[in-house]
C-alpha positions as CSV (number, residue, x, y, z in Angstrom):
1,M,11.4,6.5,-19.8
2,N,9.3,4.3,-22.2
3,L,7.1,2.1,-19.6
4,N,6.7,-0.3,-22.2
5,T,10.3,-1.1,-22.6
6,E,11.3,-0.3,-19.5
7,F,9.3,-2.7,-17.7
8,R,9.0,-5.2,-20.9
9,I,5.6,-6.4,-19.8
10,Y,4.1,-6.7,-23.2
11,P,3.5,-10.4,-22.9
12,S,0.9,-10.2,-19.9
13,F,-0.8,-7.1,-20.7
14,S,-3.9,-7.0,-22.9
15,G,-4.5,-4.5,-25.4
16,N,-6.7,-2.5,-23.0
17,Q,-4.2,-2.6,-20.6
18,L,-1.4,-1.5,-22.9
19,R,-3.2,1.4,-24.4
20,I,-3.6,2.4,-20.3
21,L,-0.1,2.3,-20.0
22,D,0.9,4.3,-22.9
23,K,-1.5,6.9,-21.5
24,L,0.1,7.1,-18.2
25,D,3.7,6.7,-20.1
26,V,3.3,10.0,-22.3
27,A,2.3,11.8,-19.0
28,L,4.9,10.7,-17.2
29,R,7.7,11.7,-19.9
30,S,6.3,15.2,-20.3
31,R,8.6,17.8,-19.0
32,H,5.8,19.2,-17.2
33,G,5.3,19.1,-12.9
34,P,4.0,16.0,-11.3
35,E,1.0,18.2,-10.7
36,W,0.4,18.6,-14.5
37,Q,1.4,14.6,-14.9
38,A,-1.1,13.8,-12.9
39,Q,-3.7,15.9,-14.4
40,R,-2.6,14.8,-18.0
41,M,-3.5,11.3,-16.4
42,V,-6.8,12.3,-15.2
43,G,-8.1,13.4,-18.5
44,D,-7.2,10.5,-20.4
45,I,-8.3,7.8,-17.6
46,L,-11.7,10.0,-18.0
47,R,-11.9,9.8,-21.2
48,I,-11.2,6.3,-21.6
49,C,-13.9,5.3,-19.0
50,A,-16.3,7.4,-20.6
51,E,-16.1,5.2,-23.9
52,A,-17.6,2.6,-21.8
53,D,-20.8,1.5,-23.3
54,S,-22.1,-1.1,-20.4
55,L,-21.5,-1.8,-16.8
56,Q,-19.6,-4.8,-17.5
57,R,-17.2,-2.9,-19.7
58,L,-16.9,-0.3,-17.4
59,S,-15.6,-2.4,-14.6
60,S,-13.6,-4.2,-17.2
61,I,-11.8,-0.8,-17.8
62,L,-11.4,0.0,-14.3
63,R,-9.5,-3.4,-13.2
64,D,-7.3,-3.2,-16.4
65,L,-6.5,0.7,-14.8
66,W,-5.5,-0.8,-11.6
67,A,-3.5,-4.0,-12.9
68,V,-1.5,-1.3,-14.8
69,V,-1.2,1.0,-11.4
70,I,-0.4,-2.2,-9.2
71,L,2.4,-2.9,-11.4
72,L,3.7,0.8,-12.1
73,A,4.0,0.9,-8.4
74,S,5.9,-2.1,-7.6
75,Q,8.6,-0.4,-10.4
76,F,8.5,2.8,-9.3
77,S,11.1,3.5,-6.3
78,S,9.3,4.5,-3.1
79,D,11.1,7.6,-2.3
80,G,11.0,8.7,-6.2
81,Q,9.0,11.5,-8.0
82,D,7.5,8.8,-10.4
83,Q,5.5,7.1,-7.4
84,R,4.8,10.2,-5.7
85,T,3.2,11.5,-9.4
86,L,1.1,8.1,-9.5
87,V,-0.2,8.8,-5.9
88,N,-0.8,12.0,-7.1
89,F,-2.6,10.9,-9.7
90,I,-4.9,8.5,-7.7
91,E,-5.9,10.9,-5.1
92,T,-6.9,13.6,-7.4
93,L,-9.1,10.6,-9.1
94,R,-10.7,10.3,-5.3
95,E,-11.0,13.5,-4.8
96,R,-13.9,13.8,-7.5
97,E,-17.4,13.5,-6.6
98,D,-18.9,12.2,-9.7
99,E,-19.9,9.1,-11.3
100,V,-17.3,7.1,-13.3
101,R,-19.8,7.3,-15.9
102,K,-22.7,9.0,-16.0
103,G,-25.6,6.5,-14.7
104,S,-23.4,3.8,-13.3
105,N,-24.0,4.6,-9.8
106,I,-20.5,3.9,-9.6
107,F,-18.4,6.9,-8.0
108,W,-14.7,7.6,-8.2
109,K,-14.3,8.9,-4.5
110,D,-14.5,4.8,-3.7
111,L,-11.5,4.2,-6.0
112,P,-13.9,1.2,-7.4
113,Y,-12.4,-2.2,-7.6
114,L,-9.0,-0.9,-6.3
115,A,-9.7,-2.7,-3.2
116,D,-10.3,-5.6,-5.1
117,C,-8.0,-5.8,-7.3
118,L,-4.9,-5.2,-4.6
119,S,-5.8,-8.2,-1.9
120,E,-6.4,-10.3,-5.5
121,N,-2.6,-9.2,-6.7
122,W,-1.1,-9.3,-3.0
123,N,1.2,-11.9,-3.8
124,D,3.8,-11.4,-1.0
125,P,7.2,-12.7,-2.8
126,L,8.9,-13.2,0.7
127,S,6.7,-16.4,1.3
128,S,7.0,-18.0,-2.3
129,S,8.9,-21.1,-2.4
130,R,10.8,-19.6,-5.5
131,R,14.5,-18.5,-5.7
132,L,14.3,-14.7,-4.1
133,T,16.1,-12.2,-5.8
134,Q,17.0,-8.1,-4.6
135,R,14.0,-7.0,-7.3
136,D,11.4,-8.9,-5.5
137,M,12.4,-7.4,-2.2
138,T,12.4,-4.1,-3.6
139,E,9.3,-4.3,-5.9
140,W,7.6,-5.4,-3.0
141,E,8.9,-3.0,-1.0
142,N,7.6,-0.2,-2.9
143,L,4.1,-1.5,-3.8
144,N,3.7,-1.3,0.4
145,S,5.0,2.3,0.4
146,F,2.6,3.1,-2.7
147,V,-0.5,1.7,-0.9
148,A,0.4,3.2,2.6
149,R,0.4,6.4,0.8
150,L,-3.1,6.1,-0.3
151,T,-4.3,5.0,3.3
152,N,-5.6,7.5,5.4
153,K,-8.6,7.9,8.3
154,N,-11.0,8.6,5.7
155,F,-10.2,5.8,3.4
156,C,-9.1,2.4,4.3
157,P,-10.6,-0.5,2.4
158,W,-7.8,-2.7,2.7
159,L,-7.0,-2.7,6.4
160,Q,-5.9,-6.3,5.9
161,L,-3.1,-6.0,3.8
162,P,-1.3,-4.0,6.2
163,I,-2.0,-6.0,9.8
164,K,-0.8,-9.0,7.2
165,E,2.6,-7.2,6.6
166,L,3.0,-6.4,10.8
167,R,2.0,-9.9,11.2
168,N,4.7,-11.4,9.1
169,A,7.2,-9.1,10.6
170,L,6.4,-8.6,14.2
171,E,4.0,-11.5,15.0
172,C,5.7,-14.8,13.7
173,P,9.0,-16.3,14.4
174,Q,12.0,-14.3,13.3
175,S,14.0,-14.8,9.9
176,R,17.2,-13.5,9.3
177,G,19.2,-11.5,7.0
178,A,17.8,-9.8,3.7
179,V,14.3,-11.4,3.9
180,M,14.0,-10.2,8.0
181,E,14.8,-6.8,6.7
182,C,12.5,-6.6,3.8
183,R,10.0,-7.6,6.2
184,V,11.0,-5.3,9.0
185,L,11.2,-2.2,6.2
186,V,7.9,-2.9,4.9
187,A,6.3,-2.9,8.3
188,T,8.0,0.1,9.4
189,D,6.6,2.0,6.3
190,W,3.2,1.3,7.3
191,I,3.8,2.2,10.9
192,I,5.4,5.9,9.4
193,R,3.3,6.4,6.7
194,C,-0.3,5.6,7.9
195,G,0.6,4.4,11.7
196,D,-2.0,6.8,13.2
197,V,-4.5,5.2,10.7
198,L,-4.1,1.8,12.1
199,L,-3.7,2.5,15.7
200,H,-7.3,4.2,15.0
201,K,-8.9,1.0,13.1
202,L,-7.4,-1.0,16.2
203,T,-9.2,1.1,18.9
204,G,-11.5,3.1,17.8
205,E,-15.4,2.7,19.2
206,N,-16.3,2.0,15.4
207,A,-13.7,-1.2,15.0
208,D,-14.9,-3.4,12.6
209,R,-15.5,-6.7,14.7
210,H,-16.8,-8.3,11.3
211,L,-13.3,-7.2,9.7
212,A,-11.4,-8.6,13.2
213,L,-12.1,-12.0,11.8
214,S,-9.6,-11.5,8.9
215,L,-6.9,-9.8,10.8
216,V,-5.4,-13.1,12.8
217,T,-2.5,-12.6,15.0
218,G,0.9,-14.5,14.4
219,P,1.8,-17.1,16.6
220,L,4.0,-15.0,19.2
221,C,1.1,-13.5,19.9
222,R,-2.0,-15.8,20.1
223,N,-3.5,-14.5,23.5
224,V,-3.7,-10.5,22.4
225,P,-7.0,-9.5,21.1
226,L,-7.3,-8.8,17.4
227,L,-8.3,-5.7,18.0
228,G,-7.4,-3.3,20.5
229,V,-4.5,-1.0,21.8
230,E,-2.5,-4.8,23.4
231,R,-1.7,-5.6,19.7
232,W,-0.5,-1.8,18.9
233,A,1.6,-2.6,22.3
234,F,2.9,-5.7,21.3
235,W,4.2,-4.1,17.8
236,S,6.2,-1.5,19.5
237,K,7.7,-4.3,22.2
238,R,8.8,-6.7,19.0
239,F,10.1,-3.3,17.1
240,Q,12.1,-2.8,20.3
241,E,13.4,-6.1,20.5
242,I,14.1,-6.5,16.9
243,G,16.2,-3.5,17.3
244,N,17.9,-4.7,20.4
245,N,18.9,-7.8,18.5
246,Y,19.5,-6.3,14.9
247,Q,23.1,-7.7,14.7
248,K,22.7,-11.1,15.6
249,L,19.6,-11.1,13.1
250,E,22.3,-9.6,10.4
251,L,19.8,-6.6,9.9
252,N,21.6,-3.5,8.8
253,D,22.6,0.2,10.4
254,A,20.1,1.7,8.0
255,I,17.2,-1.1,9.8
256,Y,18.4,-0.3,13.1
257,L,17.8,3.7,12.4
258,R,14.3,2.5,10.3
259,I,13.2,0.9,13.7
260,G,14.2,4.1,15.7
261,K,12.0,5.9,13.4
262,A,9.1,4.0,13.6
263,L,8.9,3.7,17.5
264,R,9.3,7.5,17.7
265,V,6.4,7.5,15.7
266,M,4.4,5.1,17.2
267,S,4.8,7.0,20.6
268,A,4.1,10.4,19.1
269,F,0.6,8.7,17.9
270,E,0.0,7.3,21.4
271,R,0.4,10.5,23.0
272,E,-2.1,11.9,20.4
273,R,-4.6,9.3,20.9
274,A,-4.0,10.1,25.3
275,Y,-5.1,13.8,24.3
276,L,-7.7,12.9,22.2
277,D,-9.1,10.6,24.4
278,R,-9.0,13.4,27.7
279,T,-10.9,16.5,25.7
């Protein structure tokens, strides 16, 4: 697959972004396995970053890299090998202990500027006034799944993103049909892939009270604390309600099964948390 042709993005990308895209394209089109592909991407990006002759230039390269990654993540199927390879590439970068460029005091382990770029480009198509297409919804699902895969207890600089999607799906008045299916699918993906992180962030002793100001609850749970197990319990209750009424909400059987899986995952995380609290 030629990424430049497949996604027809020449008009919107800068020269440097196209160069980065080409490097990732070459790796993904190789006949080697995903681990080799990810390592090839890392090597190419390290060489591009080494060319930066100033911190300003380095910042620009990193932002260009994340712009390309965010677009590709939305295009790659959440269950496909290309997205898994892209996640492996990012995780390999984050495992590095060295500076992005010697003397820059900017480290790969922080994935510098990625959280900012995600926040700046977190454009929910379901809230847009323009006509919504199936492709819009699929790309939104893919992007959320990608970021959820990168999220773990040691790295979650974008907590406001999953909270926002759970709020839209569970704490706001219900929509129906395809839009609601997309919202619920995105919410369940965050729970299934990194619900343990969300529970920890909501209820941990070091919960970020300052960040909580950006985690406002939706209109259906105004009296629920922004941080705390009560909000988690509310999500569980709402998943159950949506599951019980999935046919009235014009949701398909696959979404019903997905809700069931999310609820089982939530219960498992609750038991794990209770066990840790006792030990």
